[in-house]
N, C-alpha and C positions, 0 to 999 in steps of 0.2 A: 715870313713863317715864324711862329713862336717856337723857339728852341726849348724843348723840355729837357728834364734831367737825364732821360734815357737816350738822348740823341747822340748818335755817333756818325762817323763818316761811312756812308754807304756807297758802294760801287754798283751801278746798274749797267748792264750791257743790253743794247736794243738793236735788233736787226730791222731795217726799214727798206722800203723800195727806194732805189736810187733815182729819185725824181726831184725836180726843182720845187722848192717850198717845203719839203719835208722837215728840214731842220728848224725852219721858222715855226711850223706847227708844234713841234716838240717843245721848243723853247717858250712859246706862248702859253702852253699848258702849265709849265712851271711858274711863269709870271702870273697867270690868272689865279693860281692856287696859293701864291705867296711864298713859294719855295725859292731859295737862292741856289743856283748851280755853282758849286765850288770849283769844278773842273769839267771841261767838255772837250772831247776829241772825236772827230768824225773822219771816216775814210771808207773807200770801197773794200769789199771782201774779195775772196777768190772768184766770186761771181760779179761781173760788172753791173748787174741789175740790182744788187743788194749792197747797202752800206751798213757799217757798224757804228753806232754811236755809243761811246763810253761816257757816262755821266756820273759825277760824284756829287753827292748832296749830304748835308748833315740833317739826319732825321731819326726819329725813334721808330720802333717796330710798326706801330699803327700808321704813321705817316708814310713809311716806305711802301707798305702794302697799298695804301691809297694811291700813291704815285704810280705804282706798277699797274694797278687796276685802271687808272685813267689813261696811262700810256697804251695799254693793250687795246683800248677802245678806239684809238686813232686808226683810221683806215689804212694808211701806208705802213703801219707797224706790223711786222711779221712775228716777232718774238721779243719778250722782255724777261730778263732774269737778273736777280740780285746775285752778285758774285761774292761768295763767302771767302774771307781772307785765307782760310786754311786750304781752299780748293782753287785758288786763283793766283795769277802772276800779274802784278801791276808795275808798270814802268812809265817814266816820263823822260823826254829828251829836253835837256837844258843846254842852250848855247850861251856862252858867256865870254865877252870881250874884256880883257884886263889890260891896264897900262903896264908896259914893260919896257921902260926907256933905257935901261942899262943891261949889260950882259949878266950881271949878278942877279938882277930881278928876274930876267928871263929864265935863268937857271933855277931859281926858287919856284917860279910858277910851273916850270916843267917837272920839278920834283913833286909838287903837290898833284899835278895832273897824273903822274905815274902812280902815286899812292892811291888815287881814286879811280884808276883805270880809265881816265878821261882821254879822249882823242884830241890831239892838237890839230886843228883844221885850218889854221891860218897864222902866219907869223910875219910881222913887219918890224921895222926898227923901233917902233913905239908901242906895239900891241901884240898880244897873243890871244887867239880865239880858241876856246875849248868846247868840245861836245861831251856831255856827260849823260849817260843813260842810267837811271836808277829810281829809287824811291824818294819820297819827300825828304826823309832824314839825310840821305846821302847828298841830295841836291843842296839842302840847307847847310850841311857841314862844309862842302867845298865852297859854297857862296860865302860863308862866314870867314873862311881862311883867305879867300881872294879879295875880300873887302879891303883889307889893309893895303893892297897894291893899287886899288882904285878900279872899280868896275865901271866901264864905259857904256856897255850895253848888255842886256840880259833878255833872253826870250825862252819861254817854256811852252811846250806843246800841249800840256794837259795830260792827264793820266790816260794810258791805254791799258787794257787788261784782257786776258784770256783765262779760261779755266784750265787747270792742270789735268794731265792725263787724258782719259777718255771723255771727260765732261765737255759738252759743246752746246751751242745754241741751235745748231742746224739740225732739224728734225731727221734728215736722212742719215746722219752719222751718229745719232744719239744711241747710247747704250741702253738696253732694255731696263726699264725701271726708273730712268732719270725723269726729273720733273721739269716741265717747261711751263712756267707760270703764265706767260702771255697767252698761249694757246688754250690753256685750261680755263681761263677766265672768260673766254668768249661764249 
């Protein structure tokens, strides 16, 4: 994808049938069109027949509309919506294992964890593993501080997102007047 001057990080929420091969169809669409997926998270919803795919891509207004239009044409796609930052909550889970070979280092890592409201999920004589839920900036900040101790392993889930308040992707619970781009494009 050619990144234009108006390109920004866009968060798309896609409801799809929970069937084998659906994620492959969606990711192939991005590949064919030359778009790079910055973040991808998939999981079932409250209905086992439906999965939610949260995709983050760097695109301008024209490109994101084109992506949404193409996604909505895929057979297993039920709904596609761009999540506006002002109306959505975005979070990522970061698991990070840090060297902590002395009591003083363990105490310093625990203090950093407390400042960032991270959970300590494993402690050994030589390591501490933390779980952090937050935005990219929070994750990058704690990662930067823990780098000095030595990061042994790091895993990120990718961004997941929901709309705030009464905004939803599910047609049955939509507030009158809300806009569902995916259904409207069909």
